[in-house]
N, C-alpha and C positions, 0 to 999 in steps of 0.2 A: 479559392479552395484550395489547399494543399494536394499535391498529388501523392497518392497511396504508397507506402513504403513496399519495397517488393525485396525480397530476399530468396535467393536462388536454394531451390529445396536440397541442393546438395551441401549447400553451406550450413545450412540445419542438421543433417546428419551425426555431425558430432557435439551438436549442445547438448546441455543436461537442462532440464526442466527448472525452473527458476521457484521456490518457497518466498513468498512475499508477509511480510507482517508490519504492522502501523503500531505507532504510539501517539496519541493527543498530545499535541504540544500544551505546555503550562499558559502560552499566552493565548491557545483558542478558547472561545466563549465554550467548546464542546468538553473542554478538561474537567475530569473528574465522573462524567457521565458513565454510569454503569459500576461507580463504586462500592456500591453496596455489594457486589457479586466479586468484585477484584479491587488489588489496589488501583489507585487511579494512573501510577506509572506502568502498569503492565502494557506490553503487547497483545496483539492479537493477529492472527491469519488474516489475509485480505485478498482481493482480485482485480486488477483495474479494467473497468468496464466505461466506454463512452457514455457522455451524460450531458445534454444539451445546456443544463442549470450548473456544470461544473463540479458537481457530486462523482468524480471519476472512482472514487477510493470506496468498494464495495467490502462490508465486514465490520465486524465489532459491535460494540453495543447499542451504538445510534444506527446503525445499518449503512451510513454511506457518508463520506467526506469529502472535502476538498483537499486537494495536496496542501493548501496554504495551512490547514487544521493539524496536519499529521508530520510526523515524523515517516520515513520511508525505508524499511530495511530488506534486505534479500538475504537468504540463508545460502553459504557457500562451502561447501561440506558440513564443519559442525562450526563454523564461526559466522557468526551476523554481521554483515555489513552494513553501513548507512550509506543510501543511494541519495536520500534528498532531507537533509534538516530541515 
């Protein structure tokens, strides 16, 4: 088992909270999920949560996804930055 990450509290004082979003990959079997309500290529807000089955990306039309099924984006100021393709 990996040792838990430790970040000193004083290092977190200058950190800005991050807004995360995801978009389902075209290669995923979940692509097109929820397309009746929104375009299939639209992103959606998410958060990350530990999951024993690997569905760590929480949110969107299906409710939960594996990292392999989505592109993960972070909002920095007014610009979206791709974290994981």
